[in-house]
Biopython code that builds the backbone (N, CA, C, O; Angstrom):
import numpy as np
from Bio.PDB.StructureBuilder import StructureBuilder

atoms = [
    (1, "MET", "N", (69.916, 70.075, 130.025)),
    (1, "MET", "CA", (69.419, 70.810, 128.904)),
    (1, "MET", "C", (69.926, 72.250, 128.930)),
    (1, "MET", "O", (70.318, 72.804, 127.903)),
    (2, "GLN", "N", (69.910, 72.843, 130.121)),
    (2, "GLN", "CA", (70.421, 74.198, 130.274)),
    (2, "GLN", "C", (71.901, 74.253, 129.956)),
    (2, "GLN", "O", (72.370, 75.226, 129.366)),
    (3, "ALA", "N", (72.639, 73.231, 130.335)),
    (3, "ALA", "CA", (74.078, 73.195, 130.077)),
    (3, "ALA", "C", (74.337, 73.136, 128.586)),
    (3, "ALA", "O", (75.270, 73.767, 128.090)),
    (4, "ASP", "N", (73.516, 72.382, 127.864)),
    (4, "ASP", "CA", (73.674, 72.287, 126.412)),
    (4, "ASP", "C", (73.435, 73.647, 125.754)),
    (4, "ASP", "O", (74.182, 74.057, 124.865)),
    (5, "ASN", "N", (72.382, 74.341, 126.205)),
    (5, "ASN", "CA", (72.085, 75.659, 125.647)),
    (5, "ASN", "C", (73.211, 76.641, 125.942)),
    (5, "ASN", "O", (73.597, 77.425, 125.075)),
    (6, "LYS", "N", (73.738, 76.600, 127.161)),
    (6, "LYS", "CA", (74.825, 77.505, 127.526)),
    (6, "LYS", "C", (76.052, 77.192, 126.685)),
    (6, "LYS", "O", (76.744, 78.103, 126.231)),
    (7, "LEU", "N", (76.325, 75.913, 126.477)),
    (7, "LEU", "CA", (77.467, 75.507, 125.659)),
    (7, "LEU", "C", (77.303, 76.027, 124.232)),
    (7, "LEU", "O", (78.248, 76.558, 123.649)),
    (8, "PHE", "N", (76.114, 75.873, 123.677)),
    (8, "PHE", "CA", (75.865, 76.363, 122.317)),
    (8, "PHE", "C", (75.931, 77.887, 122.256)),
    (8, "PHE", "O", (76.446, 78.445, 121.287)),
    (9, "ASP", "N", (75.414, 78.562, 123.279)),
    (9, "ASP", "CA", (75.492, 80.026, 123.324)),
    (9, "ASP", "C", (76.940, 80.490, 123.367)),
    (9, "ASP", "O", (77.327, 81.416, 122.655)),
    (10, "ASP", "N", (77.739, 79.835, 124.212)),
    (10, "ASP", "CA", (79.159, 80.196, 124.303)),
    (10, "ASP", "C", (79.872, 79.934, 122.976)),
    (10, "ASP", "O", (80.683, 80.738, 122.517)),
    (11, "PHE", "N", (79.549, 78.794, 122.377)),
    (11, "PHE", "CA", (80.166, 78.461, 121.090)),
    (11, "PHE", "C", (79.770, 79.497, 120.022)),
    (11, "PHE", "O", (80.608, 79.909, 119.220)),
    (12, "ALA", "N", (78.518, 79.908, 120.014)),
    (12, "ALA", "CA", (78.045, 80.903, 119.048)),
    (12, "ALA", "C", (78.744, 82.241, 119.271)),
    (12, "ALA", "O", (79.103, 82.917, 118.307)),
    (13, "LYS", "N", (78.940, 82.631, 120.531)),
    (13, "LYS", "CA", (79.640, 83.882, 120.832)),
    (13, "LYS", "C", (81.084, 83.830, 120.347)),
    (13, "LYS", "O", (81.592, 84.794, 119.773)),
    (14, "VAL", "N", (81.739, 82.694, 120.584)),
    (14, "VAL", "CA", (83.129, 82.545, 120.135)),
    (14, "VAL", "C", (83.196, 82.617, 118.614)),
    (14, "VAL", "O", (84.077, 83.276, 118.063)),
    (15, "MET", "N", (82.284, 81.952, 117.940)),
    (15, "MET", "CA", (82.289, 81.957, 116.477)),
    (15, "MET", "C", (81.981, 83.353, 115.929)),
    (15, "MET", "O", (82.580, 83.770, 114.938)),
    (16, "ASN", "N", (81.065, 84.070, 116.554)),
    (16, "ASN", "CA", (80.776, 85.443, 116.121)),
    (16, "ASN", "C", (81.997, 86.331, 116.306)),
    (16, "ASN", "O", (82.323, 87.143, 115.440)),
    (17, "GLY", "N", (82.668, 86.170, 117.439)),
    (17, "GLY", "CA", (83.891, 86.940, 117.676)),
    (17, "GLY", "C", (84.965, 86.600, 116.665)),
    (17, "GLY", "O", (85.666, 87.482, 116.168)),
    (18, "LEU", "N", (85.091, 85.316, 116.361)),
    (18, "LEU", "CA", (86.076, 84.868, 115.380)),
    (18, "LEU", "C", (85.748, 85.426, 113.997)),
    (18, "LEU", "O", (86.641, 85.868, 113.274)),
    (19, "ALA", "N", (84.479, 85.403, 113.635)),
    (19, "ALA", "CA", (84.074, 85.934, 112.327)),
    (19, "ALA", "C", (84.391, 87.421, 112.241)),
    (19, "ALA", "O", (84.866, 87.896, 111.210)),
    (20, "GLY", "N", (84.132, 88.156, 113.314)),
    (20, "GLY", "CA", (84.450, 89.583, 113.325)),
    (20, "GLY", "C", (85.940, 89.823, 113.208)),
    (20, "GLY", "O", (86.375, 90.735, 112.504)),
    (21, "THR", "N", (86.723, 89.006, 113.895)),
    (21, "THR", "CA", (88.181, 89.142, 113.837)),
    (21, "THR", "C", (88.697, 88.837, 112.435)),
    (21, "THR", "O", (89.545, 89.562, 111.914)),
    (22, "VAL", "N", (88.199, 87.785, 111.832)),
    (22, "VAL", "CA", (88.627, 87.413, 110.480)),
    (22, "VAL", "C", (88.228, 88.501, 109.483)),
    (22, "VAL", "O", (89.006, 88.841, 108.592)),
    (23, "ALA", "N", (87.031, 89.042, 109.627)),
    (23, "ALA", "CA", (86.593, 90.115, 108.728)),
    (23, "ALA", "C", (87.477, 91.343, 108.904)),
    (23, "ALA", "O", (87.840, 91.994, 107.924)),
    (24, "GLY", "N", (87.823, 91.659, 110.144)),
    (24, "GLY", "CA", (88.711, 92.793, 110.405)),
    (24, "GLY", "C", (90.081, 92.577, 109.802)),
    (24, "GLY", "O", (90.673, 93.502, 109.245)),
    (25, "MET", "N", (90.591, 91.356, 109.910)),
    (25, "MET", "CA", (91.895, 91.041, 109.318)),
    (25, "MET", "C", (91.835, 91.182, 107.802)),
    (25, "MET", "O", (92.783, 91.665, 107.183)),
    (26, "GLY", "N", (90.729, 90.762, 107.207)),
    (26, "GLY", "CA", (90.570, 90.890, 105.759)),
    (26, "GLY", "C", (90.562, 92.343, 105.321)),
    (26, "GLY", "O", (91.204, 92.706, 104.336)),
    (27, "ARG", "N", (89.827, 93.179, 106.063)),
    (27, "ARG", "CA", (89.792, 94.611, 105.731)),
    (27, "ARG", "C", (91.171, 95.238, 105.895)),
    (27, "ARG", "O", (91.590, 96.067, 105.088)),
    (28, "GLU", "N", (91.868, 94.831, 106.948)),
    (28, "GLU", "CA", (93.211, 95.372, 107.188)),
    (28, "GLU", "C", (94.182, 94.943, 106.086)),
    (28, "GLU", "O", (94.999, 95.746, 105.633)),
    (29, "ALA", "N", (94.097, 93.689, 105.655)),
    (29, "ALA", "CA", (94.964, 93.205, 104.577)),
    (29, "ALA", "C", (94.658, 93.935, 103.274)),
    (29, "ALA", "O", (95.570, 94.286, 102.525)),
    (30, "GLU", "N", (93.380, 94.161, 103.005)),
    (30, "GLU", "CA", (93.000, 94.878, 101.782)),
    (30, "GLU", "C", (93.515, 96.313, 101.810)),
    (30, "GLU", "O", (94.034, 96.812, 100.811)),
    (31, "ALA", "N", (93.371, 96.970, 102.950)),
    (31, "ALA", "CA", (93.853, 98.349, 103.072)),
    (31, "ALA", "C", (95.368, 98.405, 102.910)),
    (31, "ALA", "O", (95.897, 99.320, 102.278)),
    (32, "SER", "N", (96.054, 97.435, 103.476)),
    (32, "SER", "CA", (97.513, 97.389, 103.355)),
    (32, "SER", "C", (97.933, 97.168, 101.904)),
    (32, "SER", "O", (98.874, 97.799, 101.423)),
    (33, "ALA", "N", (97.241, 96.280, 101.218)),
    (33, "ALA", "CA", (97.560, 96.021, 99.809)),
    (33, "ALA", "C", (97.300, 97.264, 98.960)),
    (33, "ALA", "O", (98.081, 97.577, 98.061)),
    (34, "ARG", "N", (96.209, 97.969, 99.240)),
    (34, "ARG", "CA", (95.926, 99.200, 98.493)),
    (34, "ARG", "C", (96.999, 100.252, 98.738)),
    (34, "ARG", "O", (97.429, 100.943, 97.814)),
    (35, "THR", "N", (97.424, 100.364, 99.990)),
    (35, "THR", "CA", (98.462, 101.344, 100.319)),
    (35, "THR", "C", (99.754, 101.010, 99.590)),
    (35, "THR", "O", (100.394, 101.891, 99.015)),
    (36, "ARG", "N", (100.134, 99.742, 99.612)),
    (36, "ARG", "CA", (101.360, 99.334, 98.907)),
    (36, "ARG", "C", (101.246, 99.579, 97.407)),
    (36, "ARG", "O", (102.201, 100.038, 96.782)),
    (37, "ALA", "N", (100.097, 99.281, 96.829)),
    (37, "ALA", "CA", (99.901, 99.499, 95.389)),
    (37, "ALA", "C", (99.985, 100.988, 95.055)),
    (37, "ALA", "O", (100.600, 101.369, 94.059)),
    (38, "ARG", "N", (99.367, 101.829, 95.885)),
    (38, "ARG", "CA", (99.436, 103.279, 95.642)),
    (38, "ARG", "C", (100.866, 103.784, 95.748)),
    (38, "ARG", "O", (101.294, 104.619, 94.951)),
    (39, "GLU", "N", (101.608, 103.280, 96.731)),
    (39, "GLU", "CA", (103.006, 103.698, 96.876)),
    (39, "GLU", "C", (103.818, 103.260, 95.664)),
    (39, "GLU", "O", (104.641, 104.023, 95.159)),
    (40, "TRP", "N", (103.591, 102.035, 95.196)),
    (40, "TRP", "CA", (104.335, 101.523, 94.048)),
    (40, "TRP", "C", (103.987, 102.320, 92.797)),
    (40, "TRP", "O", (104.874, 102.735, 92.051)),
    (41, "ILE", "N", (102.699, 102.529, 92.574)),
    (41, "ILE", "CA", (102.271, 103.279, 91.392)),
    (41, "ILE", "C", (102.704, 104.732, 91.507)),
    (41, "ILE", "O", (103.102, 105.339, 90.513)),
    (42, "GLY", "N", (102.633, 105.291, 92.698)),
    (42, "GLY", "CA", (103.048, 106.674, 92.903)),
    (42, "GLY", "C", (104.522, 106.881, 92.628)),
    (42, "GLY", "O", (104.933, 107.981, 92.257)),
    (43, "GLY", "N", (105.322, 105.850, 92.801)),
    (43, "GLY", "CA", (106.749, 105.949, 92.542)),
    (43, "GLY", "C", (107.081, 105.941, 91.061)),
    (43, "GLY", "O", (108.180, 106.331, 90.666)),
    (44, "LEU", "N", (106.146, 105.502, 90.246)),
    (44, "LEU", "CA", (106.367, 105.486, 88.803)),
    (44, "LEU", "C", (106.035, 106.859, 88.233)),
    (44, "LEU", "O", (105.316, 107.644, 88.852)),
    (45, "ASP", "N", (106.551, 107.131, 87.081)),
    (45, "ASP", "CA", (106.368, 108.448, 86.469)),
    (45, "ASP", "C", (105.141, 108.472, 85.560)),
    (45, "ASP", "O", (105.262, 108.641, 84.346)),
    (46, "PHE", "N", (103.976, 108.304, 86.147)),
    (46, "PHE", "CA", (102.736, 108.404, 85.391)),
    (46, "PHE", "C", (102.298, 109.858, 85.338)),
    (46, "PHE", "O", (102.621, 110.650, 86.223)),
    (47, "VAL", "N", (101.572, 110.194, 84.306)),
    (47, "VAL", "CA", (101.014, 111.542, 84.198)),
    (47, "VAL", "C", (99.496, 111.432, 84.277)),
    (47, "VAL", "O", (98.915, 110.377, 84.021)),
    (48, "SER", "N", (98.880, 112.535, 84.633)),
    (48, "SER", "CA", (97.421, 112.548, 84.686)),
    (48, "SER", "C", (96.865, 112.595, 83.263)),
    (48, "SER", "O", (97.584, 112.913, 82.316)),
    (49, "ARG", "N", (95.612, 112.281, 83.129)),
    (49, "ARG", "CA", (94.947, 112.312, 81.826)),
    (49, "ARG", "C", (95.007, 113.730, 81.251)),
    (49, "ARG", "O", (95.223, 113.914, 80.053)),
    (50, "GLU", "N", (94.813, 114.731, 82.119)),
    (50, "GLU", "CA", (94.848, 116.123, 81.663)),
    (50, "GLU", "C", (96.231, 116.479, 81.117)),
    (50, "GLU", "O", (96.334, 117.108, 80.063)),
    (51, "GLU", "N", (97.296, 116.085, 81.822)),
    (51, "GLU", "CA", (98.653, 116.370, 81.346)),
    (51, "GLU", "C", (98.920, 115.663, 80.022)),
    (51, "GLU", "O", (99.565, 116.219, 79.133)),
    (52, "PHE", "N", (98.419, 114.430, 79.894)),
    (52, "PHE", "CA", (98.591, 113.681, 78.653)),
    (52, "PHE", "C", (97.900, 114.384, 77.492)),
    (52, "PHE", "O", (98.470, 114.509, 76.409)),
    (53, "GLU", "N", (96.668, 114.845, 77.719)),
    (53, "GLU", "CA", (95.921, 115.522, 76.658)),
    (53, "GLU", "C", (96.611, 116.817, 76.240)),
    (53, "GLU", "O", (96.625, 117.151, 75.055)),
    (54, "VAL", "N", (97.184, 117.553, 77.196)),
    (54, "VAL", "CA", (97.903, 118.788, 76.873)),
    (54, "VAL", "C", (99.124, 118.468, 76.020)),
    (54, "VAL", "O", (99.369, 119.132, 75.013)),
    (55, "ALA", "N", (99.893, 117.451, 76.419)),
    (55, "ALA", "CA", (101.082, 117.066, 75.651)),
    (55, "ALA", "C", (100.697, 116.574, 74.256)),
    (55, "ALA", "O", (101.391, 116.852, 73.279)),
    (56, "LYS", "N", (99.590, 115.844, 74.172)),
    (56, "LYS", "CA", (99.112, 115.355, 72.874)),
    (56, "LYS", "C", (98.742, 116.524, 71.962)),
    (56, "LYS", "O", (99.077, 116.521, 70.778)),
    (57, "ALA", "N", (98.052, 117.520, 72.513)),
    (57, "ALA", "CA", (97.677, 118.700, 71.722)),
    (57, "ALA", "C", (98.917, 119.456, 71.260)),
    (57, "ALA", "O", (98.960, 119.951, 70.133)),
    (58, "MET", "N", (99.922, 119.546, 72.121)),
    (58, "MET", "CA", (101.164, 120.215, 71.734)),
    (58, "MET", "C", (101.855, 119.453, 70.606)),
    (58, "MET", "O", (102.396, 120.066, 69.686)),
    (59, "ALA", "N", (101.842, 118.126, 70.671)),
    (59, "ALA", "CA", (102.465, 117.324, 69.622)),
    (59, "ALA", "C", (101.731, 117.496, 68.292)),
    (59, "ALA", "O", (102.362, 117.592, 67.240)),
    (60, "VAL", "N", (100.411, 117.535, 68.340)),
    (60, "VAL", "CA", (99.624, 117.737, 67.116)),
    (60, "VAL", "C", (99.927, 119.109, 66.520)),
    (60, "VAL", "O", (100.092, 119.240, 65.308)),
    (61, "ALA", "N", (99.999, 120.133, 67.376)),
    (61, "ALA", "CA", (100.301, 121.488, 66.893)),
    (61, "ALA", "C", (101.699, 121.544, 66.287)),
    (61, "ALA", "O", (101.904, 122.186, 65.257)),
    (62, "ALA", "N", (102.657, 120.880, 66.918)),
    (62, "ALA", "CA", (104.023, 120.861, 66.388)),
    (62, "ALA", "C", (104.069, 120.135, 65.048)),
    (62, "ALA", "O", (104.779, 120.560, 64.136)),
    (63, "ARG", "N", (103.314, 119.041, 64.923)),
    (63, "ARG", "CA", (103.262, 118.300, 63.661)),
    (63, "ARG", "C", (102.646, 119.164, 62.563)),
    (63, "ARG", "O", (103.145, 119.193, 61.438)),
    (64, "ASP", "N", (101.572, 119.861, 62.885)),
    (64, "ASP", "CA", (100.929, 120.744, 61.900)),
    (64, "ASP", "C", (101.883, 121.848, 61.454)),
    (64, "ASP", "O", (101.971, 122.160, 60.266)),
    (65, "GLU", "N", (102.592, 122.431, 62.408)),
    (65, "GLU", "CA", (103.545, 123.492, 62.071)),
    (65, "GLU", "C", (104.677, 122.946, 61.200)),
    (65, "GLU", "O", (105.096, 123.599, 60.244)),
    (66, "ALA", "N", (105.168, 121.753, 61.529)),
    (66, "ALA", "CA", (106.237, 121.151, 60.728)),
    (66, "ALA", "C", (105.750, 120.864, 59.306)),
    (66, "ALA", "O", (106.484, 121.078, 58.342)),
    (67, "ASP", "N", (104.512, 120.379, 59.179)),
    (67, "ASP", "CA", (103.954, 120.123, 57.849)),
    (67, "ASP", "C", (103.822, 121.421, 57.049)),
    (67, "ASP", "O", (104.118, 121.453, 55.855)),
    (68, "ALA", "N", (103.378, 122.490, 57.715)),
    (68, "ALA", "CA", (103.240, 123.784, 57.032)),
    (68, "ALA", "C", (104.605, 124.307, 56.599)),
    (68, "ALA", "O", (104.750, 124.822, 55.490)),
    (69, "LEU", "N", (105.605, 124.179, 57.467)),
    (69, "LEU", "CA", (106.954, 124.629, 57.108)),
    (69, "LEU", "C", (107.532, 123.799, 55.967)),
    (69, "LEU", "O", (108.229, 124.333, 55.104)),
    (70, "LYS", "N", (107.249, 122.503, 55.955)),
    (70, "LYS", "CA", (107.722, 121.633, 54.868)),
    (70, "LYS", "C", (107.081, 122.065, 53.554)),
    (70, "LYS", "O", (107.759, 122.148, 52.529)),
    (71, "ALA", "N", (105.787, 122.337, 53.579)),
    (71, "ALA", "CA", (105.104, 122.784, 52.359)),
    (71, "ALA", "C", (105.667, 124.122, 51.889)),
    (71, "ALA", "O", (105.858, 124.335, 50.692)),
    (72, "ARG", "N", (105.928, 125.007, 52.818)),
    (72, "ARG", "CA", (106.499, 126.316, 52.464)),
    (72, "ARG", "C", (107.892, 126.153, 51.861)),
    (72, "ARG", "O", (108.226, 126.805, 50.873)),
    (73, "LEU", "N", (108.700, 125.280, 52.460)),
    (73, "LEU", "CA", (110.046, 125.030, 51.941)),
    (73, "LEU", "C", (109.979, 124.416, 50.548)),
    (73, "LEU", "O", (110.736, 124.800, 49.656)),
    (74, "ASP", "N", (109.072, 123.463, 50.364)),
    (74, "ASP", "CA", (108.918, 122.854, 49.041)),
    (74, "ASP", "C", (108.523, 123.903, 47.998)),
    (74, "ASP", "O", (109.028, 123.885, 46.875)),
    (75, "ALA", "N", (107.624, 124.810, 48.368)),
    (75, "ALA", "CA", (107.196, 125.863, 47.436)),
    (75, "ALA", "C", (108.353, 126.796, 47.115)),
    (75, "ALA", "O", (108.536, 127.180, 45.959)),
    (76, "LEU", "N", (109.132, 127.163, 48.119)),
    (76, "LEU", "CA", (110.283, 128.040, 47.885)),
    (76, "LEU", "C", (111.332, 127.357, 47.011)),
    (76, "LEU", "O", (111.919, 127.990, 46.133)),
    (77, "GLU", "N", (111.566, 126.068, 47.249)),
    (77, "GLU", "CA", (112.531, 125.336, 46.422)),
    (77, "GLU", "C", (112.032, 125.233, 44.985)),
    (77, "GLU", "O", (112.813, 125.372, 44.044)),
    (78, "ALA", "N", (110.743, 124.993, 44.815)),
    (78, "ALA", "CA", (110.183, 124.908, 43.464)),
    (78, "ALA", "C", (110.302, 126.252, 42.760)),
    (78, "ALA", "O", (110.638, 126.314, 41.577)),
    (79, "ARG", "N", (110.029, 127.312, 43.481)),
    (79, "ARG", "CA", (110.158, 128.647, 42.897)),
    (79, "ARG", "C", (111.607, 128.947, 42.548)),
    (79, "ARG", "O", (111.888, 129.520, 41.496)),
    (80, "LEU", "N", (112.521, 128.563, 43.419)),
    (80, "LEU", "CA", (113.943, 128.775, 43.174)),
    (80, "LEU", "C", (114.394, 127.954, 41.967)),
    (80, "LEU", "O", (115.142, 128.446, 41.122)),
    (81, "ASN", "N", (113.947, 126.724, 41.890)),
    (81, "ASN", "CA", (114.302, 125.876, 40.747)),
    (81, "ASN", "C", (113.739, 126.436, 39.452)),
    (81, "ASN", "O", (114.380, 126.320, 38.407)),
    (82, "GLY", "N", (112.586, 127.027, 39.491)),
    (82, "GLY", "CA", (111.973, 127.599, 38.291)),
    (82, "GLY", "C", (112.705, 128.832, 37.805)),
    (82, "GLY", "O", (112.801, 129.038, 36.595)),
    (83, "THR", "N", (113.221, 129.654, 38.691)),
    (83, "THR", "CA", (113.899, 130.883, 38.280)),
    (83, "THR", "C", (115.358, 130.653, 37.964)),
    (83, "THR", "O", (115.975, 131.482, 37.294)),
    (84, "MET", "N", (115.929, 129.554, 38.424)),
    (84, "MET", "CA", (117.349, 129.317, 38.200)),
    (84, "MET", "C", (117.564, 128.271, 37.106)),
    (84, "MET", "O", (118.660, 127.723, 36.987)),
    (85, "GLY", "N", (116.570, 127.998, 36.335)),
    (85, "GLY", "CA", (116.749, 127.076, 35.220)),
    (85, "GLY", "C", (116.746, 125.618, 35.648)),
    (85, "GLY", "O", (117.374, 124.785, 34.994)),
    (86, "GLY", "N", (116.053, 125.292, 36.735)),
    (86, "GLY", "CA", (115.942, 123.902, 37.141)),
    (86, "GLY", "C", (117.052, 123.424, 38.051)),
    (86, "GLY", "O", (117.067, 122.249, 38.417)),
    (87, "THR", "N", (117.979, 124.282, 38.431)),
    (87, "THR", "CA", (119.035, 123.854, 39.348)),
    (87, "THR", "C", (118.844, 124.553, 40.679)),
    (87, "THR", "O", (118.292, 125.650, 40.758)),
    (88, "THR", "N", (119.305, 123.905, 41.694)),
    (88, "THR", "CA", (119.252, 124.522, 43.015)),
    (88, "THR", "C", (120.631, 125.043, 43.330)),
    (88, "THR", "O", (121.596, 124.282, 43.396)),
    (89, "ALA", "N", (120.721, 126.322, 43.521)),
    (89, "ALA", "CA", (122.015, 126.953, 43.783)),
    (89, "ALA", "C", (122.343, 126.817, 45.257)),
    (89, "ALA", "O", (121.946, 127.654, 46.069)),
    (90, "GLY", "N", (123.064, 125.768, 45.602)),
    (90, "GLY", "CA", (123.488, 125.572, 46.982)),
    (90, "GLY", "C", (122.388, 125.083, 47.907)),
    (90, "GLY", "O", (122.574, 125.086, 49.123)),
    (91, "VAL", "N", (121.259, 124.667, 47.379)),
    (91, "VAL", "CA", (120.162, 124.179, 48.212)),
    (91, "VAL", "C", (120.114, 122.674, 48.090)),
    (91, "VAL", "O", (120.004, 122.128, 46.992)),
    (92, "GLU", "N", (120.197, 122.009, 49.225)),
    (92, "GLU", "CA", (120.098, 120.548, 49.241)),
    (92, "GLU", "C", (118.821, 120.163, 49.958)),
    (92, "GLU", "O", (118.411, 120.820, 50.915)),
    (93, "SER", "N", (118.198, 119.101, 49.494)),
    (93, "SER", "CA", (116.982, 118.670, 50.179)),
    (93, "SER", "C", (117.177, 117.351, 50.856)),
    (93, "SER", "O", (116.251, 116.836, 51.483)),
]
sb = StructureBuilder()
sb.init_structure("model")
sb.init_model(0)
sb.init_chain("A")
sb.init_seg("    ")
for serial, (resi, resn, name, xyz) in enumerate(atoms, 1):
    if name == "N":
        sb.init_residue(resn, " ", resi, " ")
    sb.init_atom(name, np.array(xyz, "f"), 0.0, 1.0, " ", f" {name:<3s}", serial, name[0])
structure = sb.get_structure()
């Protein structure tokens, strides 16, 4: 009876050790995969959210300025056409 208990105790110790080893291997594999993913993603030319928002704001400002300049040009062309009898003197649109 004592031999059976010792056998089961030894078996339980081996299984506990094996479970710990397998869990450690899993954590190590996960850490390795995360490291590889970070290296791969880090090698790509991604920008931060803050940099993206700054570039987006600059694009919106440039679009607004272009629209304002277009409206100003249209007004100047209309004024020029009105004073020159409906023709544009050397102005092409």
